[in-house]
TORFI-788817 format. One record per atom (N, C-alpha, C, O): residue number from 1; residue in one letter; x, y, z. Coordinates in steps of 0.1 Angstrom, whole numbers, plus 5000, padded with zeros to 4 digits. Layout:
N
(NUM, "A", (X, Y, Z))
...
// end
This chain:
164
(1, "X", (7903, 6896, 6555))
(1, "X", (7893, 6898, 6567))
(1, "X", (7882, 6892, 6566))
(1, "X", (7872, 6895, 6571))
(2, "X", (7882, 6880, 6558))
(2, "X", (7870, 6872, 6556))
(2, "X", (7870, 6859, 6566))
(2, "X", (7865, 6848, 6564))
(3, "X", (7878, 6862, 6578))
(3, "X", (7878, 6850, 6585))
(3, "X", (7866, 6850, 6596))
(3, "X", (7866, 6841, 6605))
(4, "X", (7857, 6860, 6595))
(4, "X", (7846, 6857, 6606))
(4, "X", (7835, 6849, 6599))
(4, "X", (7831, 6849, 6588))
(5, "X", (7830, 6839, 6610))
(5, "X", (7819, 6832, 6604))
(5, "X", (7810, 6828, 6615))
(5, "X", (7816, 6828, 6626))
(6, "X", (7796, 6824, 6615))
(6, "X", (7788, 6821, 6624))
(6, "X", (7793, 6808, 6631))
(6, "X", (7796, 6798, 6625))
(7, "X", (7794, 6809, 6645))
(7, "X", (7795, 6799, 6653))
(7, "X", (7787, 6796, 6662))
(7, "X", (7780, 6806, 6665))
(8, "X", (7785, 6784, 6668))
(8, "X", (7774, 6780, 6677))
(8, "X", (7778, 6788, 6690))
(8, "X", (7790, 6790, 6693))
(9, "X", (7766, 6793, 6698))
(9, "X", (7769, 6802, 6710))
(9, "X", (7779, 6794, 6721))
(9, "X", (7787, 6801, 6727))
(10, "X", (7777, 6781, 6724))
(10, "X", (7786, 6773, 6730))
(10, "X", (7801, 6777, 6728))
(10, "X", (7809, 6781, 6736))
(11, "X", (7803, 6776, 6715))
(11, "X", (7817, 6779, 6710))
(11, "X", (7822, 6792, 6712))
(11, "X", (7834, 6794, 6714))
(12, "X", (7814, 6803, 6712))
(12, "X", (7816, 6817, 6713))
(12, "X", (7821, 6819, 6729))
(12, "X", (7830, 6825, 6733))
(13, "X", (7812, 6813, 6737))
(13, "X", (7812, 6813, 6752))
(13, "X", (7825, 6807, 6756))
(13, "X", (7831, 6813, 6765))
(14, "X", (7829, 6796, 6751))
(14, "X", (7842, 6788, 6753))
(14, "X", (7854, 6797, 6748))
(14, "X", (7864, 6798, 6755))
(15, "X", (7853, 6803, 6737))
(15, "X", (7864, 6812, 6731))
(15, "X", (7866, 6824, 6741))
(15, "X", (7877, 6828, 6744))
(16, "X", (7856, 6830, 6747))
(16, "X", (7858, 6839, 6756))
(16, "X", (7864, 6836, 6769))
(16, "X", (7870, 6844, 6775))
(17, "X", (7861, 6823, 6774))
(17, "X", (7867, 6818, 6786))
(17, "X", (7882, 6819, 6783))
(17, "X", (7890, 6825, 6790))
(18, "X", (7885, 6811, 6772))
(18, "X", (7899, 6807, 6770))
(18, "X", (7906, 6820, 6767))
(18, "X", (7918, 6821, 6771))
(19, "X", (7901, 6831, 6761))
(19, "X", (7908, 6844, 6757))
(19, "X", (7909, 6852, 6771))
(19, "X", (7920, 6858, 6772))
(20, "X", (7902, 6852, 6780))
(20, "X", (7903, 6856, 6792))
(20, "X", (7916, 6853, 6799))
(20, "X", (7923, 6861, 6805))
(21, "X", (7919, 6839, 6797))
(21, "X", (7932, 6833, 6802))
(21, "X", (7944, 6840, 6795))
(21, "X", (7954, 6844, 6801))
(22, "X", (7942, 6840, 6783))
(22, "X", (7954, 6846, 6775))
(22, "X", (7954, 6861, 6779))
(22, "X", (7966, 6866, 6779))
(23, "X", (7943, 6870, 6781))
(23, "X", (7945, 6883, 6786))
(23, "X", (7951, 6884, 6801))
(23, "X", (7958, 6894, 6804))
(24, "X", (7949, 6876, 6809))
(24, "X", (7956, 6873, 6821))
(24, "X", (7970, 6873, 6819))
(24, "X", (7977, 6881, 6825))
(25, "X", (7975, 6864, 6810))
(25, "X", (7988, 6863, 6808))
(25, "X", (7994, 6876, 6799))
(25, "X", (8006, 6878, 6800))
(26, "X", (7987, 6882, 6792))
(26, "X", (7991, 6896, 6786))
(26, "X", (7995, 6906, 6797))
(26, "X", (8005, 6912, 6797))
(27, "X", (7985, 6906, 6806))
(27, "X", (7988, 6916, 6818))
(27, "X", (8001, 6913, 6826))
(27, "X", (8008, 6921, 6831))
(28, "X", (8003, 6899, 6826))
(28, "X", (8015, 6895, 6833))
(28, "X", (8029, 6900, 6826))
(28, "X", (8039, 6905, 6832))
(29, "X", (8027, 6898, 6812))
(29, "X", (8037, 6906, 6804))
(29, "X", (8039, 6920, 6806))
(29, "X", (8050, 6925, 6808))
(30, "X", (8028, 6927, 6806))
(30, "X", (8028, 6943, 6808))
(30, "X", (8036, 6945, 6823))
(30, "X", (8044, 6954, 6825))
(31, "X", (8031, 6938, 6831))
(31, "X", (8039, 6940, 6845))
(31, "X", (8054, 6937, 6844))
(31, "X", (8061, 6943, 6852))
(32, "X", (8058, 6929, 6836))
(32, "X", (8073, 6928, 6834))
(32, "X", (8080, 6937, 6824))
(32, "X", (8092, 6935, 6820))
(33, "X", (8072, 6946, 6819))
(33, "X", (8076, 6955, 6810))
(33, "X", (8076, 6951, 6795))
(33, "X", (8082, 6957, 6786))
(34, "X", (8070, 6941, 6793))
(34, "X", (8070, 6934, 6777))
(34, "X", (8057, 6939, 6772))
(34, "X", (8048, 6942, 6779))
(35, "X", (8057, 6939, 6759))
(35, "X", (8045, 6944, 6752))
(35, "X", (8034, 6932, 6757))
(35, "X", (8037, 6920, 6757))
(36, "X", (8021, 6937, 6760))
(36, "X", (8014, 6928, 6766))
(36, "X", (8006, 6919, 6756))
(36, "X", (7995, 6923, 6752))
(37, "X", (8011, 6908, 6753))
(37, "X", (8004, 6897, 6745))
(37, "X", (8006, 6884, 6754))
(37, "X", (8016, 6882, 6761))
(38, "X", (7994, 6877, 6754))
(38, "X", (7993, 6864, 6759))
(38, "X", (7987, 6855, 6752))
(38, "X", (7977, 6858, 6745))
(39, "X", (7992, 6841, 6752))
(39, "X", (7987, 6831, 6743))
(39, "X", (7986, 6818, 6753))
(39, "X", (7994, 6816, 6762))
(40, "X", (7974, 6810, 6750))
(40, "X", (7973, 6796, 6754))
(40, "X", (7970, 6787, 6742))
(40, "X", (7966, 6791, 6731))
(41, "X", (7973, 6774, 6745))
(41, "X", (7970, 6764, 6737))
(41, "X", (7961, 6753, 6743))
(41, "X", (7964, 6748, 6754))
(42, "X", (7950, 6751, 6737))
(42, "X", (7940, 6742, 6744))
(42, "X", (7937, 6729, 6733))
(42, "X", (7934, 6730, 6721))
(43, "X", (7938, 6717, 6740))
(43, "X", (7936, 6705, 6734))
(43, "X", (7927, 6698, 6743))
(43, "X", (7929, 6696, 6755))
(44, "X", (7917, 6693, 6736))
(44, "X", (7907, 6684, 6744))
(44, "X", (7902, 6692, 6757))
(44, "X", (7900, 6686, 6767))
(45, "X", (7899, 6704, 6756))
(45, "X", (7893, 6713, 6767))
(45, "X", (7904, 6712, 6780))
(45, "X", (7900, 6712, 6792))
(46, "X", (7917, 6712, 6776))
(46, "X", (7927, 6714, 6785))
(46, "X", (7937, 6722, 6780))
(46, "X", (7942, 6722, 6769))
(47, "X", (7942, 6731, 6789))
(47, "X", (7953, 6740, 6785))
(47, "X", (7966, 6732, 6785))
(47, "X", (7969, 6726, 6796))
(48, "X", (7973, 6731, 6775))
(48, "X", (7987, 6725, 6774))
(48, "X", (7997, 6733, 6771))
(48, "X", (8008, 6728, 6771))
(49, "X", (7997, 6746, 6768))
(49, "X", (8006, 6755, 6766))
(49, "X", (8002, 6769, 6770))
(49, "X", (7991, 6774, 6768))
(50, "X", (8010, 6777, 6776))
(50, "X", (8009, 6792, 6781))
(50, "X", (8021, 6799, 6776))
(50, "X", (8032, 6795, 6776))
(51, "X", (8017, 6812, 6772))
(51, "X", (8030, 6820, 6770))
(51, "X", (8026, 6836, 6771))
(51, "X", (8015, 6840, 6768))
(52, "X", (8034, 6842, 6775))
(52, "X", (8034, 6857, 6773))
(52, "X", (8045, 6862, 6768))
(52, "X", (8055, 6855, 6769))
(53, "X", (8045, 6874, 6763))
(53, "X", (8058, 6880, 6755))
(53, "X", (8068, 6881, 6764))
(53, "X", (8067, 6884, 6776))
(54, "X", (8081, 6878, 6759))
(54, "X", (8093, 6877, 6767))
(54, "X", (8105, 6880, 6759))
(54, "X", (8116, 6875, 6763))
(55, "X", (8105, 6888, 6748))
(55, "X", (8117, 6890, 6740))
(55, "X", (8126, 6899, 6748))
(55, "X", (8138, 6896, 6748))
(56, "X", (8122, 6908, 6754))
(56, "X", (8132, 6916, 6762))
(56, "X", (8137, 6910, 6774))
(56, "X", (8149, 6912, 6777))
(57, "X", (8129, 6904, 6783))
(57, "X", (8134, 6896, 6794))
(57, "X", (8143, 6886, 6791))
(57, "X", (8153, 6883, 6799))
(58, "X", (8141, 6878, 6780))
(58, "X", (8148, 6866, 6775))
(58, "X", (8159, 6869, 6766))
(58, "X", (8167, 6860, 6762))
(59, "X", (8160, 6882, 6761))
(59, "X", (8169, 6887, 6751))
(59, "X", (8168, 6877, 6739))
(59, "X", (8178, 6872, 6734))
(60, "X", (8155, 6875, 6735))
(60, "X", (8152, 6865, 6725))
(60, "X", (8142, 6871, 6716))
(60, "X", (8131, 6873, 6721))
(61, "X", (8145, 6875, 6704))
(61, "X", (8136, 6878, 6693))
(61, "X", (8125, 6869, 6690))
(61, "X", (8115, 6873, 6683))
(62, "X", (8126, 6858, 6695))
(62, "X", (8115, 6847, 6690))
(62, "X", (8106, 6845, 6702))
(62, "X", (8096, 6837, 6702))
(63, "X", (8108, 6851, 6711))
(63, "X", (8101, 6847, 6726))
(63, "X", (8089, 6856, 6725))
(63, "X", (8087, 6865, 6734))
(64, "X", (8080, 6855, 6715))
(64, "X", (8065, 6859, 6713))
(64, "X", (8057, 6850, 6722))
(64, "X", (8062, 6839, 6725))
(65, "X", (8046, 6854, 6725))
(65, "X", (8038, 6848, 6733))
(65, "X", (8033, 6834, 6728))
(65, "X", (8032, 6824, 6735))
(66, "X", (8030, 6834, 6713))
(66, "X", (8026, 6823, 6706))
(66, "X", (8038, 6813, 6707))
(66, "X", (8035, 6801, 6710))
(67, "X", (8050, 6817, 6705))
(67, "X", (8060, 6806, 6703))
(67, "X", (8063, 6801, 6717))
(67, "X", (8067, 6790, 6718))
(68, "X", (8061, 6809, 6728))
(68, "X", (8064, 6804, 6742))
(68, "X", (8053, 6793, 6745))
(68, "X", (8056, 6782, 6750))
(69, "X", (8042, 6795, 6741))
(69, "X", (8030, 6788, 6743))
(69, "X", (8031, 6773, 6734))
(69, "X", (8028, 6762, 6739))
(70, "X", (8037, 6775, 6721))
(70, "X", (8038, 6765, 6713))
(70, "X", (8048, 6754, 6719))
(70, "X", (8046, 6742, 6719))
(71, "X", (8060, 6761, 6723))
(71, "X", (8070, 6753, 6731))
(71, "X", (8065, 6746, 6740))
(71, "X", (8067, 6734, 6740))
(72, "X", (8059, 6752, 6750))
(72, "X", (8053, 6744, 6763))
(72, "X", (8044, 6733, 6757))
(72, "X", (8045, 6721, 6762))
(73, "X", (8036, 6736, 6748))
(73, "X", (8024, 6726, 6744))
(73, "X", (8031, 6714, 6738))
(73, "X", (8028, 6702, 6740))
(74, "X", (8041, 6717, 6729))
(74, "X", (8049, 6706, 6723))
(74, "X", (8056, 6697, 6733))
(74, "X", (8055, 6685, 6732))
(75, "X", (8062, 6704, 6743))
(75, "X", (8068, 6695, 6752))
(75, "X", (8058, 6686, 6760))
(75, "X", (8060, 6674, 6763))
(76, "X", (8046, 6692, 6763))
(76, "X", (8036, 6685, 6771))
(76, "X", (8029, 6673, 6761))
(76, "X", (8024, 6663, 6766))
(77, "X", (8029, 6675, 6750))
(77, "X", (8024, 6665, 6740))
(77, "X", (8034, 6655, 6735))
(77, "X", (8033, 6645, 6728))
(78, "X", (8046, 6661, 6739))
(78, "X", (8059, 6653, 6734))
(78, "X", (8058, 6650, 6718))
(78, "X", (8061, 6639, 6713))
(79, "X", (8055, 6661, 6711))
(79, "X", (8054, 6662, 6697))
(79, "X", (8054, 6677, 6693))
(79, "X", (8048, 6685, 6699))
(80, "X", (8062, 6679, 6681))
(80, "X", (8061, 6692, 6676))
(80, "X", (8050, 6695, 6667))
(80, "X", (8048, 6706, 6663))
(81, "X", (8042, 6685, 6665))
(81, "X", (8027, 6687, 6658))
(81, "X", (8017, 6687, 6670))
(81, "X", (8017, 6680, 6680))
(82, "X", (8008, 6696, 6667))
(82, "X", (7997, 6699, 6677))
(82, "X", (7985, 6698, 6670))
(82, "X", (7978, 6708, 6671))
(83, "X", (7981, 6687, 6661))
(83, "X", (7968, 6688, 6654))
(83, "X", (7956, 6685, 6665))
(83, "X", (7957, 6678, 6675))
(84, "X", (7945, 6691, 6662))
(84, "X", (7934, 6692, 6669))
(84, "X", (7935, 6702, 6682))
(84, "X", (7927, 6700, 6692))
(85, "X", (7944, 6710, 6682))
(85, "X", (7945, 6721, 6693))
(85, "X", (7944, 6733, 6687))
(85, "X", (7947, 6735, 6675))
(86, "X", (7939, 6743, 6696))
(86, "X", (7935, 6757, 6693))
(86, "X", (7944, 6765, 6700))
(86, "X", (7949, 6762, 6711))
(87, "X", (7948, 6777, 6693))
(87, "X", (7957, 6787, 6700))
(87, "X", (7949, 6800, 6702))
(87, "X", (7942, 6805, 6693))
(88, "X", (7949, 6805, 6713))
(88, "X", (7943, 6819, 6715))
(88, "X", (7953, 6827, 6720))
(88, "X", (7960, 6825, 6730))
(89, "X", (7952, 6838, 6711))
(89, "X", (7962, 6848, 6714))
(89, "X", (7956, 6862, 6714))
(89, "X", (7947, 6865, 6706))
(90, "X", (7961, 6872, 6723))
(90, "X", (7954, 6885, 6724))
(90, "X", (7958, 6895, 6713))
(90, "X", (7952, 6906, 6713))
(91, "X", (7965, 6892, 6704))
(91, "X", (7970, 6901, 6692))
(91, "X", (7974, 6892, 6681))
(91, "X", (7980, 6882, 6682))
(92, "X", (7968, 6897, 6668))
(92, "X", (7970, 6890, 6656))
(92, "X", (7986, 6886, 6655))
(92, "X", (7995, 6895, 6655))
(93, "X", (7987, 6873, 6654))
(93, "X", (8001, 6869, 6651))
(93, "X", (8009, 6875, 6638))
(93, "X", (8004, 6877, 6627))
(94, "X", (8022, 6877, 6642))
(94, "X", (8032, 6882, 6630))
(94, "X", (8035, 6870, 6620))
(94, "X", (8029, 6859, 6622))
(95, "X", (8044, 6874, 6611))
(95, "X", (8047, 6863, 6601))
(95, "X", (8054, 6851, 6607))
(95, "X", (8051, 6840, 6604))
(96, "X", (8064, 6853, 6617))
(96, "X", (8072, 6843, 6623))
(96, "X", (8061, 6836, 6631))
(96, "X", (8061, 6823, 6629))
(97, "X", (8052, 6841, 6638))
(97, "X", (8044, 6832, 6646))
(97, "X", (8032, 6823, 6638))
(97, "X", (8027, 6812, 6642))
(98, "X", (8029, 6830, 6628))
(98, "X", (8020, 6823, 6617))
(98, "X", (8027, 6811, 6611))
(98, "X", (8021, 6801, 6609))
(99, "X", (8040, 6812, 6608))
(99, "X", (8046, 6802, 6604))
(99, "X", (8049, 6791, 6613))
(99, "X", (8050, 6779, 6609))
(100, "X", (8050, 6794, 6626))
(100, "X", (8053, 6783, 6637))
(100, "X", (8039, 6776, 6640))
(100, "X", (8038, 6765, 6644))
(101, "X", (8027, 6784, 6638))
(101, "X", (8015, 6778, 6640))
(101, "X", (8012, 6770, 6629))
(101, "X", (8005, 6760, 6631))
(102, "X", (8016, 6771, 6617))
(102, "X", (8014, 6762, 6605))
(102, "X", (8022, 6749, 6606))
(102, "X", (8018, 6737, 6605))
(103, "X", (8036, 6754, 6610))
(103, "X", (8044, 6741, 6613))
(103, "X", (8039, 6731, 6624))
(103, "X", (8041, 6719, 6625))
(104, "X", (8033, 6738, 6633))
(104, "X", (8027, 6729, 6644))
(104, "X", (8016, 6722, 6641))
(104, "X", (8012, 6713, 6647))
(105, "X", (8008, 6727, 6630))
(105, "X", (7997, 6720, 6625))
(105, "X", (7984, 6725, 6634))
(105, "X", (7973, 6719, 6634))
(106, "X", (7986, 6735, 6642))
(106, "X", (7975, 6740, 6650))
(106, "X", (7961, 6741, 6643))
(106, "X", (7961, 6747, 6632))
(107, "X", (7951, 6736, 6646))
(107, "X", (7936, 6735, 6638))
(107, "X", (7931, 6747, 6639))
(107, "X", (7924, 6751, 6629))
(108, "X", (7931, 6755, 6648))
(108, "X", (7923, 6766, 6650))
(108, "X", (7930, 6778, 6659))
(108, "X", (7935, 6776, 6669))
(109, "X", (7930, 6789, 6653))
(109, "X", (7936, 6800, 6657))
(109, "X", (7925, 6811, 6661))
(109, "X", (7917, 6814, 6653))
(110, "X", (7925, 6816, 6674))
(110, "X", (7914, 6826, 6677))
(110, "X", (7924, 6837, 6682))
(110, "X", (7933, 6834, 6690))
(111, "X", (7921, 6851, 6677))
(111, "X", (7929, 6861, 6683))
(111, "X", (7920, 6872, 6686))
(111, "X", (7909, 6872, 6681))
(112, "X", (7924, 6880, 6695))
(112, "X", (7915, 6892, 6698))
(112, "X", (7918, 6905, 6690))
(112, "X", (7910, 6908, 6682))
(113, "X", (7928, 6912, 6692))
(113, "X", (7929, 6926, 6684))
(113, "X", (7937, 6923, 6672))
(113, "X", (7946, 6915, 6671))
(114, "X", (7934, 6931, 6662))
(114, "X", (7940, 6931, 6649))
(114, "X", (7954, 6939, 6651))
(114, "X", (7956, 6948, 6660))
(115, "X", (7965, 6935, 6642))
(115, "X", (7977, 6943, 6642))
(115, "X", (7979, 6949, 6630))
(115, "X", (7984, 6943, 6620))
(116, "X", (7977, 6962, 6629))
(116, "X", (7979, 6968, 6617))
(116, "X", (7992, 6971, 6611))
(116, "X", (7994, 6977, 6600))
(117, "X", (8002, 6968, 6620))
(117, "X", (8016, 6970, 6616))
(117, "X", (8024, 6957, 6613))
(117, "X", (8034, 6958, 6606))
(118, "X", (8021, 6946, 6619))
(118, "X", (8027, 6934, 6616))
(118, "X", (8017, 6922, 6615))
(118, "X", (8023, 6911, 6613))
(119, "X", (8004, 6922, 6615))
(119, "X", (7995, 6912, 6615))
(119, "X", (7997, 6905, 6603))
(119, "X", (7997, 6910, 6592))
(120, "X", (7998, 6891, 6604))
(120, "X", (7999, 6882, 6594))
(120, "X", (7988, 6872, 6590))
(120, "X", (7990, 6863, 6583))
(121, "X", (7976, 6875, 6596))
(121, "X", (7964, 6868, 6596))
(121, "X", (7953, 6878, 6590))
(121, "X", (7942, 6876, 6593))
(122, "X", (7956, 6886, 6582))
(122, "X", (7948, 6894, 6576))
(122, "X", (7949, 6909, 6576))
(122, "X", (7942, 6916, 6568))
(123, "X", (7957, 6914, 6585))
(123, "X", (7958, 6929, 6585))
(123, "X", (7968, 6935, 6577))
(123, "X", (7966, 6946, 6573))
(124, "X", (7981, 6929, 6574))
(124, "X", (7990, 6932, 6567))
(124, "X", (7991, 6923, 6555))
(124, "X", (7991, 6928, 6543))
(125, "X", (7991, 6910, 6558))
(125, "X", (7992, 6899, 6548))
(125, "X", (7984, 6887, 6556))
(125, "X", (7983, 6887, 6568))
(126, "X", (7979, 6879, 6548))
(126, "X", (7971, 6869, 6554))
(126, "X", (7977, 6855, 6548))
(126, "X", (7972, 6849, 6538))
(127, "X", (7988, 6850, 6555))
(127, "X", (7995, 6839, 6552))
(127, "X", (7986, 6826, 6554))
(127, "X", (7989, 6815, 6549))
(128, "X", (7976, 6826, 6561))
(128, "X", (7967, 6815, 6563))
(128, "X", (7959, 6813, 6549))
(128, "X", (7954, 6802, 6546))
(129, "X", (7957, 6824, 6542))
(129, "X", (7949, 6823, 6531))
(129, "X", (7957, 6819, 6518))
(129, "X", (7952, 6818, 6507))
(130, "X", (7970, 6817, 6521))
(130, "X", (7979, 6815, 6509))
(130, "X", (7976, 6800, 6503))
(130, "X", (7980, 6791, 6509))
(131, "X", (7971, 6799, 6493))
(131, "X", (7968, 6786, 6488))
(131, "X", (7980, 6777, 6484))
(131, "X", (7979, 6765, 6483))
(132, "X", (7992, 6781, 6483))
(132, "X", (8005, 6775, 6479))
(132, "X", (8010, 6768, 6493))
(132, "X", (8017, 6758, 6492))
(133, "X", (8006, 6773, 6504))
(133, "X", (8012, 6768, 6519))
(133, "X", (8004, 6754, 6521))
(133, "X", (7993, 6753, 6518))
(134, "X", (8011, 6745, 6528))
(134, "X", (8001, 6732, 6527))
(134, "X", (7993, 6730, 6540))
(134, "X", (7986, 6720, 6542))
(135, "X", (7995, 6740, 6549))
(135, "X", (7985, 6737, 6561))
(135, "X", (7977, 6749, 6563))
(135, "X", (7982, 6760, 6562))
(136, "X", (7964, 6748, 6564))
(136, "X", (7952, 6759, 6566))
(136, "X", (7948, 6757, 6580))
(136, "X", (7944, 6746, 6584))
(137, "X", (7949, 6768, 6587))
(137, "X", (7943, 6768, 6601))
(137, "X", (7931, 6776, 6600))
(137, "X", (7930, 6786, 6593))
(138, "X", (7922, 6772, 6607))
(138, "X", (7908, 6780, 6610))
(138, "X", (7912, 6792, 6617))
(138, "X", (7920, 6791, 6627))
(139, "X", (7907, 6804, 6611))
(139, "X", (7912, 6816, 6619))
(139, "X", (7898, 6824, 6623))
(139, "X", (7890, 6827, 6614))
(140, "X", (7897, 6825, 6636))
(140, "X", (7886, 6834, 6642))
(140, "X", (7891, 6848, 6648))
(140, "X", (7899, 6848, 6658))
(141, "X", (7887, 6859, 6645))
(141, "X", (7892, 6871, 6651))
(141, "X", (7882, 6879, 6659))
(141, "X", (7870, 6877, 6657))
(142, "X", (7886, 6888, 6667))
(142, "X", (7878, 6897, 6673))
(142, "X", (7873, 6893, 6686))
(142, "X", (7866, 6901, 6693))
(143, "X", (7876, 6882, 6691))
(143, "X", (7871, 6878, 6706))
(143, "X", (7879, 6885, 6716))
(143, "X", (7891, 6884, 6717))
(144, "X", (7871, 6893, 6724))
(144, "X", (7877, 6903, 6734))
(144, "X", (7886, 6914, 6728))
(144, "X", (7895, 6920, 6734))
(145, "X", (7883, 6917, 6716))
(145, "X", (7892, 6927, 6708))
(145, "X", (7893, 6939, 6716))
(145, "X", (7904, 6944, 6718))
(146, "X", (7882, 6945, 6721))
(146, "X", (7883, 6957, 6728))
(146, "X", (7892, 6957, 6740))
(146, "X", (7901, 6965, 6742))
(147, "X", (7891, 6946, 6748))
(147, "X", (7899, 6944, 6760))
(147, "X", (7914, 6944, 6758))
(147, "X", (7922, 6949, 6766))
(148, "X", (7917, 6937, 6747))
(148, "X", (7929, 6934, 6742))
(148, "X", (7936, 6947, 6737))
(148, "X", (7948, 6950, 6741))
(149, "X", (7929, 6955, 6728))
(149, "X", (7933, 6967, 6723))
(149, "X", (7936, 6978, 6734))
(149, "X", (7945, 6985, 6733))
(150, "X", (7927, 6978, 6744))
(150, "X", (7926, 6987, 6756))
(150, "X", (7940, 6985, 6764))
(150, "X", (7946, 6994, 6768))
(151, "X", (7943, 6972, 6765))
(151, "X", (7954, 6968, 6773))
(151, "X", (7969, 6974, 6767))
(151, "X", (7978, 6980, 6773))
(152, "X", (7969, 6970, 6753))
(152, "X", (7979, 6974, 6746))
(152, "X", (7981, 6989, 6746))
(152, "X", (7992, 6995, 6747))
(153, "X", (7970, 6996, 6743))
(153, "X", (7971, 7012, 6742))
(153, "X", (7975, 7018, 6754))
(153, "X", (7982, 7028, 6755))
(154, "X", (7969, 7012, 6767))
(154, "X", (7974, 7018, 6779))
(154, "X", (7989, 7015, 6781))
(154, "X", (7996, 7024, 6785))
(155, "X", (7995, 7003, 6779))
(155, "X", (8009, 7001, 6779))
(155, "X", (8017, 7010, 6772))
(155, "X", (8027, 7014, 6778))
(156, "X", (8014, 7014, 6760))
(156, "X", (8021, 7022, 6752))
(156, "X", (8021, 7036, 6755))
(156, "X", (8032, 7043, 6754))
(157, "X", (8010, 7041, 6760))
(157, "X", (8006, 7054, 6766))
(157, "X", (8017, 7056, 6778))
(157, "X", (8024, 7066, 6778))
(158, "X", (8017, 7047, 6787))
(158, "X", (8026, 7046, 6798))
(158, "X", (8039, 7048, 6795))
(158, "X", (8046, 7056, 6801))
(159, "X", (8043, 7038, 6784))
(159, "X", (8057, 7039, 6780))
(159, "X", (8062, 7052, 6774))
(159, "X", (8074, 7056, 6775))
(160, "X", (8052, 7058, 6768))
(160, "X", (8055, 7071, 6762))
(160, "X", (8058, 7082, 6771))
(160, "X", (8066, 7091, 6769))
(161, "X", (8048, 7082, 6783))
(161, "X", (8050, 7091, 6794))
(161, "X", (8061, 7090, 6800))
(161, "X", (8067, 7099, 6805))
(162, "X", (8066, 7077, 6801))
(162, "X", (8079, 7073, 6810))
(162, "X", (8092, 7078, 6803))
(162, "X", (8101, 7082, 6809))
(163, "X", (8091, 7077, 6789))
(163, "X", (8101, 7082, 6781))
(163, "X", (8103, 7099, 6779))
(163, "X", (8114, 7103, 6775))
(164, "X", (8093, 7106, 6782))
(164, "X", (8092, 7119, 6780))
(164, "X", (8100, 7126, 6792))
(164, "X", (8100, 7139, 6792))
// end
C-alpha cells in the first residue's frame, strides 16, 4: 500500500483527465454486460491503446481491459515493449495483467479502485514490489477511486437483482 506519493498538481490533473477516459470505457463494458473495467495507454500525451473488459463477449479469459489496451498499443507502436508509456485502469490489475504490464515495460501504472479479491498491485499481493522481478513500474492508486468503485458496485447490484 506504499504506492502513494506527492505528485505535482499538473500531473494529478492530467491523471484525472486520462482516468475519466478509462471510466468511459468501463461504462461501455457495463453496457455490454461485462464487468465495468476500462483502460487506456498514453505515450507522449497521446492515447495509443484503449480497452474495456471483454472476456464474456470474446469468450477469452485474457480479454481484460488492460490486455486489450496493451495489444492495441503494441500494434500502434509496432513493438511489444512500451517504455515511457503510462497505463490508466479503473480497477487494480490482477496477476495476469501485472505480468503483461511488466513484460510490456510500462513505465507508469495509474489505477482507480483497489481490488480486495484479485488485486496484484498491493491489495492481495504486490508483484510490482517484488525485488526479484526485473522490471519495476511506478504505481499510483486512488485516482477517481470513488467513481470507479460506484460503477462496479452498481453493476454487481443490478446483476444480483437480475438473477433473483
